[in-house]
C-alpha positions, 0 to 999 in steps of 0.5 A: 726700771724693774730688773727681773733675773733668772738664776739656775741653781739646785734645790737646797733640800733633799739629796735628789739634786733637782734643778730650779730657777731662782727669780730675783726682782731688783736684786732680791729673790722673790720666787722659783720657776721651773728649769725644764731642761734639767736632767734630774727633774725636768722642770718638776718640783715637790712642794719643798722645792716650789717654795724653797725661796721663802726662807731666804729673805725672812725677817729673822735672818741673822745679820750681825755677829752676836756675843752672849754676855750674862746669858743675853746676846749683844751685837758685836763687830766682826773683828770682835767676834772673830778675835774672840773665836780665834783666840779661844780656838788657838788657846785650846788647840795649842793645849790639846787639839783633841779638845776642839771639835767641828761640825760641818754643814751638809746643806752647805756647798762643797767648797764651804765644807772643804774649808771647814775640815781644813780649818779643823785640820790646818788651823787647829791640828785636830781630826775631830770633824764630822757632819750629820751623815753620822746620824743619817747615812753613815751606816751606808758609807760604812756598809757599802765601803765594806762590801763594794769598796765605795760607800755611795749609790751604785747607779744613777737615778734614771737607772731605776726606770730600767728595773724589772723589780724594785725592792724599797726598804726603809724609804718613803720616797714619795714624801722624803724624795718626791722627784725620785718617787716620780722615777718609781712611778715611771718605772712602774709604767715601764712594767717594773714590779714595785715592792715596799717593805716598811712598818708604815703603809706610807704613800710610797707603799700605797703605790706598791704592787706588793706591800710587806709590813714588818717590825722596825729593827728586824731588817737583818733577819728579814734579809737573811731569810730572803737570802736563805730562800734564794739559795734553797731555791737555787736562784743565786747567781753562781757565775757572778759569785764565783767571778766577782765576789768573795766570802760566799760560803760564810754567807751561805752558812750563816743564812742557813740558820734563818728558816722562814718561820723563825724569820717571820716570827722575828719580823712579824711579817706574813710568810706568803708575802715574804716568799713572794717578794723574795722570788720576784726579786731573785727571778728578775733579770734586773732587780734594784734595791732602794733604801733610806734612813729607815734601815740606817738609823739603827744601832745595827744600821751598817749591818742592815746596809751590808745585808742589802748589799749581800742580797744584791751580790747574791743575785748578781744585781750590781754593775748593770743599769736597772740594778744596784743598791740605791741609798737615797741621801737625806740632805742636798749635800750630805754626799758632798760632805762625805766626799769633802772629808768632813769625817774624822776617819777620812780626808777629802776623796775618802783617803784614810786618816789611819793610813800613815802614807796618806796622812803624810801626804796631807801633812806635806800638802797642808804644811801641818803635823796631823796624827794618823789617828781618826778623830771623834765622831759628832756623837763622840764629841758631844759625849766628850763635852758631856764628860768634860773632855771637850772644850770648844765646839764649832758648829757650822749650819747644824742643829744638834739640839733638835736633830741629835738623839736625847735632846736633854743629853745634848743640852747638858753637853753644850752647857759643859763647854767653855765655848760653843760657836755657831755659824748660821742663817737663823737663831736655831735651837742650837744657836740659842745656846751658843756663846758666839753666833756668826751670821753666814750667807745662805743658799741663793747668796753664794756660788759653789757646788752640791753633790747629789745622792747619785754622785752628780756634782752640780753648780749652785749659783748666787742670785742675791747678796747676803743680808746685813753683815752676813759673810760667806762661810769660807771667808769667815773661816779664812779670817779665823785661820789667819787670826790663829796664825795661819799664813793667809795664802793657805786660806785665801781664795778669790772665788768658790771655783778656786777652792774647787780647784784645790779639791781636785788636787787632793781628791783623786776621785774628782780630779777630772772635774774641770770647769768646762765640763762642770758648766754643762747642764748635765754635769758629771758624776764621781768617780772622775779621775781624769778629764778623759774619764766619762764620769758616768753614774754607773759603778762596779761594772767590771770590778768593785772598788776594793783593791782586789776588785772583788765584792765582799760578802759580809754576813751579819747576825740579827741583833735588833734594837738596843731598847725594846718594848716592855711592860713599862714602855710597851710601844716602839717609836720610829721617826720620819719626815713629812712631805712639807718639811725638811729640817725646822730651820728652813722649811718651817720658815717657808710660810706656805709650807708651814701653813700646810703642816704647823706642828707634829703628831704621833701616829698610833694604830687604831687598835693601840689607840682603842687600848689606850682610850685615846681618839684622833687629835687628842693631845697625849703625853709620850714618854721614854726613859729620857724625856717626855713631850705632849703631842696630838694623836693621829689614829690610823690603820697605816702603821703596824700595831705596837709601833708609833711614829713621830715626825722629827721636825718640830721643836715644840714636840721634838721626837728626839726628846725621847730617842736613845743616845746610848745606842751606838752602832759599833761599825760607824757610831750611828745612834739609834733614832728609828727604834726606842721604847716609849709609852703613851698616856692620856693627859689628866683632865 
């Protein structure tokens, strides 16, 4: 008799947190069906969600541990692989824990991520643990923590439907977060005016009531200009500023220097459109902003985010439904990875490593002796490896060889390591360079929780067994810790829920998330300090999260990209996602999605293409100071002249062969993925 089972769970792709049902037949996942009562997406799914199941049972799943010898992988037993990893980690961390580093996986459940940071800190004694928020929304965390006291989305997703004006900057929701895009459409039907500022005329921009085209990397100048217009017109919210903020006079003085004509020259935008956008936002009873990686992946990404926050506080658009600053998180659990303390500066619950009392608390709780000094970010770890100052990297479910800036630099750094350990589902570009590959259970094969971009913590559920000898991530790490000499009772858990109970103990903002409340379909949001806390999505209602309760204006000067076009490299490159792809290891292994978009392209404005003498679909050479690729052209009017765009998913024409790793944001160590100078050349013959 055939057994058909539906398992309600959460989509493994973007940070919207859509619910779906995995359909299994005789214990194997074979499809997806709607979860119509899910509060986020109400049964609707984007193409990625609809076909998400297709990668689970791919024939190229990793099923046994692999050890590289003489440049070739061979199969190994778990005991051999775990002993090899544990012995090397112990050898190096005993010598110098600063020479060991960990990448946590932002696509994995919270429970796995928590154990990753615990393995780093408890077994190896290092604060060198980070994850990919560093190269996506790290600037959001830093920027909003500086201004609001908390580095997360201020409102729930549904709040956007109550806005009168929505200002979208650096976000293409209709492709990157389609079910949030649905909420933008609903907001428009409710009467909201949608404004989109972007160098590309994206599918989201095509929905807009007003589209503001501007130059990549000039966000601070643009936003400062808007704030000057608001103050000059007397449209600032004086009551909100006086009662709920500090630093206004400094902001007012700085933005006074950003006159509209100079701003439009810097941003290469239309003056009348900028004035119209500003007045609509300032005069709205309820105005909300939405941003994505378009403003964060810059060498001044934190400045961009702080400027968005300044704009919201200036107009009193915080702490109410229909307002707020709404960053759309790129990955399904990148919010959770920050929450879990997979950061070199933060323990779980955003408790600060640099605070002596906090570090003492964790030392007492874990029974270790960690320094009250932040560790290295993932960019700094890779740079340390390149310089010979990092010996072992343990990469859990990340693929920096594809996703980090300047792939050549990344490969050189990895070659310099004494050991690279990769815990993965597939033989990714990074796994192929590893010394040891550990096969892990994936989505649909384990229980746990994801935290979406609106801070909603939701259960993910197991629908089938992992393939072959693949193990649960936290079980793998338990075995490594024990082999390193950590008492098993410090790392042993019977279930993922047992791990979550420990998370509740160490992260005060999640302490109220008991099992009964977590098992309800609507789930709950942090901050959730007690079981009596309503744990709703709206933050900063009466006070901000700073100790004094005030929002802090953080005025910023325009800096622009580190690398700008010149005579040799005359075009400015930006990078994006597409509707059908997420990261290569997952969606490119979903047959239906891969059939829709099989490879990459470079978008070039029609006038630029004419100057270069290239035509649509012609293969060209794109070259920067760091590398070059061959890639087909997509000629379009939908991108600003002088700017080109490459989707980031495709290893055969990888955008990050061109991007600039020597461009760190000093406030959060973000690397500039959204702006670098390149040239495009015809291929000879």
